N, C-alpha and C positions, 0 to 999 in steps of 0.2 A: 449490472446484468451481464450475461455471458458475452464475451468478445473473443473471436478467434482470428488470429493473424497468420495466414499461411506464410511459410518461409520465403517463398518467391516474392512476397510483397515487401520483404525487408529491403530489396533493391530500390523499390519505389520510396520507401521511408528514407533511405540515404539520399536520394535525389531531392526529395522535398526538404529534408533538413538542410541541405546545402544550397537551396535556391534562395532567391531574393525574397524577403518577407513581403507578404501581400499588403496592399494599402489598407490602412486601418479603416474599419467600417465606421459609418456615421455614428455619432453619439446618439444614445437612446433619447427619445423625446421624453420630456419631463411629465410625470403623472403623479398625482397625490399618493403618498405612502400611507398605509394604515397606521394608526397610532401604536406606538410600542407599549407593551404591558409594563406594569410596575416591575422594576428589576427584582429578581430573587437572588439573594446571596451576594457575596463580593466577588469581583473578577479574580480568577485564579492567577496568582503571580508565578506559578511554576511551569507555564507552557514552554516547552523547549524550542530552541531555534530549529527551523525545519531540517537542517542537515544533521541535527543531533537527535532526531526522533527515533524511537524504537516502538513499532506499532503492534498492537494485539487486536485481531479481529474477533468479535463476538457474534455468533449466530444464536440469538436467544432461544429459538425454537429447539435447538439441539443441545444447548449448553448445560441444561439441568433437567431433572425429571419433571419439575414444575414448568419449565420452559418460559420463565418470566424474569422480570427485573430482579426479584429477590434471589433467584438462583445465581444471578451475576454478582450481586452484592456479597453473597456468601463466599465467593472465590476471589475477591479482589486482592487478598493477601497473597494468594498463590500467583496471580498475574504479576503483581509487583515484584515478587521474589525472583521471577524470571529475568528481570532487568528491563521491564517495560516502563515507558513514560507516556504513552498515548494509547488509550483504549478506544477502539472504533466499534460502535454499535451499528449493526445492520438496521434497516428501516424500522422505526418505532411507531409508525402512523397506522390508522385504520386502513384496511385494504378493501378493495371493491368486491361486490358480490354479483355484478352484472358481467356476463361473459367471463366469469372468473376462473382462474386456474390455481387459486390459493397462493398467488405470488405476492410477497411483501413489496414488490416493485410496482404494484398497481395501487397507487395512493388514492384514497377516497377523501381525505381531509388532511391538509398540510399543518394544521394547528391543533391537532388532537392526538392523544395517545391510544394506541391499539389496546382495547381492554383485555385482549389475550395476554398481554405482557404485564398488566397492572394499571396503575394510576399515574397521574403526573407526580404525585408525592413519591411514588416508588421510583420513578425516573430520577427525580431530584435526589433521592437517597443514594442511588448509584453514582451520580455525579459528585455529590458531597463526599461519599466514601472514597472515590478515586482521588479527588483533590486532597483529602486528608492524608492520603498515602503518596502524594507527590506525582500523581498521574493526571494528565489532561484527558478530556473526553470529546470525541468528535462523533457526529451523527451522520448517517447515510442520507443524502438528499437526492430524491428522485424527481428532479425538476423538469425533465424533458417532456413528460407525459403524465396523464392521470388515468384513473380508472374510469369506466363508462358511467358510473353512478356518482362521480364527483359533482358537487353542486354547480360548478362552473359550466358543465355540459348544457344545462337548461338555462341558467342565469346569464351566462356570457358565452354563447356559442361562437361569437366572433373571436374569442381567445384561442380558438383551435384552427388547425389547418384543414381545409376542405378540398375535395376533389372536384372535377368538372361538373359532377352532378349535384354538388352541394353537400355531399355526405362528409362527415368528419373522418379523417384517415388515421391509420395506425402508423407508427414510425417505421416498422419493418413488417412485411406481410405475416410472418410467423407469430408476431406478438399481438395476437387478436384481443387480448384482455385490456389493452391500453389505447388511449387516444392522444394524438400528437398535438402539443401546444404550439401556438404561433408567436414566436418571439419578436415578430415585427410589430406586434400590438403593444403600445406603451402602457395601457392599463394592465395587461397581463404581466409585463415586466415589473410594474410597481407592486402588484399583488404578490408576486413571487419573492421580491426583495423584502416586502413586509413580513412574509412568512419566515424567511431566513432570519431576519432580525428577531422575530418572536421567540425562537428557542434560545438565542443568546441571552435575552432578558428573562424569559420565563423559566428556563432550566439551568442557566449559568453554564452553558456548554462552551467549548473552546475551538469550534470550527466544524468543518464538514468534509466528508468525502462525497464528491458529486458523481452520482451514477450516470453513465452514458453521457459524459460531458461533450462528446462530439456533436450532440444534438442542438443545444442552445447556441446562440450566436456569440461571437467574440465581443461584439458591442455590449451584449447583456452582461457577460462575465466581467468585462472591464469596468462597467458601471457598478455592478453589484458588489464585486470584491473590494473596490475602492471605498464604497459606502460602508461595508462591514468593517474594514480596517480602520475607518475613521471613528468608530464608536469609542468614546472616551474611556480610557483605562483598560481597554481590551487588547489582548494579543491573540490572534486567531490563526489557525492552520487550515489550509485549503488543499485538498488532494483531488486531482482530476482522474476519472476513469475514462481514458480515451487515447487516441493516437495522435492528436494534433498538438504535439509537444511544444513546438515553438510558439504557436498561438496561445497555448495555455500559459506559458511562462510570460508572454507579453501581457496577457490579461490579468496577471497577478497571482496565479497559482504558484505555490512553492514546491509542490510535490505532484508526481504523475505516475500512475500505474505503468509498470513495465511489462506489457503483454509480450513483446518479442523475446525478452530474456528467457522466460520459462520455456518457450518453444524452441529457441536455439539450443539451450542447455539440454532439454529433454530429447527432442526429436533428432536434432542434427548431430550434436556431440555425443550424447550417451547412447542413443539407439542406433544411429546410422554411422557412428565412428568417424565423423568429420572432425577437422582440426579444432582444438580448443582455442586457437587464435581467432576463431569467429567471434568469441566473446569479447576479445579486445577490440575488434573492428566494430562490433555493435555498440560498445560503450563509447567509442570515439564518435560515432555517428550521433548517438542520442544526446551527447553533451556539447555538440558543436554549436557555438554561439549562445549557449544557455547561461543564465546568470550564475555567479559563483556559488550562491547558496541554494540553487535549485537542485533537486534530487529526484531520480527515479525511485519508485518503491518496488523492491524486488522481493520475491517470496517463492516458496516451494509448495504452497497450498493456499487456497482461498475458497470461498463458498461455492463458486462456479465449478472450478476444476475438481474440488473434492467431491461434490455431489454427482458430477457427471463421469469422472474418471478414476476417483479413488484418492487415498491419502498419499503423502510423499513417498513412502516406501514402495508403493505401486507405481507411481509416476517416474521414479528415478532409480530403477534397477535395484531395489532393496534398501534396507535401512542405512547401510554405509554410503551408498550412492546418494541417498537423500541428504545425508549430513555433509558430504563433499559439496553438493550443489548449494546447500544453505550457507556454507562458509563463503563461497564465491558471491552469493547474493548479498550477504551481510557486510562483507569487507571490501569488495572491489571498488565500488563508487556508487553507493546507493543507501537508501534507508530500508532496513529489513522489516518485514511484517510476518508475524506468526499467526496462524489460524488455529482457533481453539481446538485442543485435542492433540495436535501434533507433538506437543511437548511431552506427552506420555506415550507417544507411539500408537495412539488409538488407530486400530487397523480397519475400521469400518467407515463408510461414507456417512456424512452428517447432513441429512436433507434440510433444506430451508423452505420447502414447500411440499405439500402432500403429506402422507403419513409421517408422524413425528418419530424420531429415534434419538434418544439422549446419549450423549457421550458417556462411555464407561471410563471414569477417572481412576481406575485401579492404578496405583503408583507404579512408575517405572523409574526408580531412582537414578540409575546410570544415565539413561537418556535425558531425563530432566536436568540432571547436573551438567551434562554436556551442553545443553542449550544455555543454561545459566552461565557457564564458564565462558562460552563464546560471546554472549551478549555483555557480560560484565567487562570483558577486556575491550570490546568495541566501545562501550560507554565511557571507559576510562582512558581511551587512546585518542588524543587529538589528531594524531597522524591518520588513523583509520577513518575517522569521521570527516576530517577536513583537509587531509594532506594531498600532495601532488601524486597523481597516479603515474606509474611507469610500468609498462608491460614487458614480461620476459617469458612468455608462454612458449612451450613446445607444442607439437601436435597433440600430445597426450596429457600434458600437465598445464593447467591454468596457473600461471606464475606472475606475480606482480609485487611491486613495492608501493607503499604509501609513506610519504615523507613530509614532515612539517618541522622546521627548525632542527633541533638536534635529534629528534625522534624519527627512526625509520623502522617500518614493519615490513617483513617479507612473508608473503603467503604462497604456499605451494599446495595445489590440490590435484591429485591424480584422478582423472575422470575416466579411467578404464578399470574394468573388472579383471585386472591382471597386474602383476608387478611391472613397474616402469622405471627405467633409468633416467636420471635427470642430472645434468651438469650445471652447476651454478655459473652464471655468466661472469666474465672477467670483471665487469663493472662493479660487481658486488663482492669480489674477492678481497681478502685482507681485513674484512670486518669481523669483529667478535659478535657472535649471535647468542641470544638467550631464548629459550623456549618461552614464548609469551604467555602460555597457558599454565606452565608449571614452574617457571623461573629457573629451570636447570640450564647450565651451560651446554651449548650444542656445537661440537666441533664439526666443521663443514669440510669434507675431503676435497682434494684437488681433482679427484677422478669422479666419474658419474656415480651417484649413490642411488639406492633403490627405494622407491615409494611403493608400499604394498597396495593391493587393490583398493581404490577409493580412499586411500590415506590422504589426510591433509596435515600440513605442518604450518604453524604460525610462529614466526621468529621476530624478535625485537633486537635491534642493535644495542650493544652495551655502550655506556658513556665512553667518551674519547679516552679517558685515562685507562679504562679497561682495555680498549683497543690497542693501546701502546704497549701493553704488557706481553 
């Protein structure tokens, strides 16, 4: 669900990230789990390590004219060709009809498929098709709240939070179509965990993106993720959508949505002309004390910002600004996510509620090839995915290296809509560099050289023998 983090709150984020971790919450009381269904299919052996993931978000309602699972199945080859190894499906569950606003984030039944999208067999076909192409599949899990016509409302009202008058409350006043669950209740926690296990067995999925993960408790996530990770033969990915980064990583998440990144990049650096060094500072704050394999998920579009504010070329000062932002998102210190349609430069919003509007997949070969080229190099570079980050930014150019063993990658991204001079730091002098995307030798002058508006350059150091020549 939509989350907005004003820039001034980044200061608070920095303080929280540097503070002493809170005392662990009490362990969740034991309650009986629902029985697991008979397993469908074999566990997928190709689930990537979290830091090696490249995610593609699918909004079924706008992905095809049919707006269903079969429309996704028809484009799996195109998704794979981008360099994707994780397909993330937005909520697949039936949605509520009481106090409804047509939001897929108002779940009516956690263990059923929304007939709008097809059947369980259709969902399985998408998962099987992705696995056959070497891609994992994660589902969107909306576990903080339910619709008002979920069966639990009448069968288990004590599973919800109530106000002083005894009425069930909403999580946030504006979200009137949903009811807040009470994670202090052990029976609720057991039912939720059972539903999470259900899709692992019933549809052979490979993990979850947890919507509004700031809502449920750390104790619940600690218990639930440990339980899911213990399923024999399974490797699962867990992505939190929220701001409680250190709590998420303690609880067992490997990935977390990076809300601040897109705001700092868009509003502060590109729109307001503030220093690109803000991105270096933000990255340092976000990873302070994080496990070595934990990653923020950075993106230039997703369902919320696309539907409310437009596609990347609107968000980031035009097509070239959007690509410069994407390079920083994908290469700096994160897992990249592509939102459906951005790879062809689709210029319209893709609604996920209300009137449907399907993506126009008219080919844009040059842009699609650019995304493929960038993701292909990232996927093949151990340094980009797992290397040590060192920042060399100027006020106008986001510049950094990623180094692992003998491989070093240098990324320069001009974040201004004007030519900018940049002088390579002395620490990087004397290295022979190759264009990482075209393999051509790149002579680096000793004087400042010019990057064109929103131009980015990705360089890879040549082997030591070449450096000595």
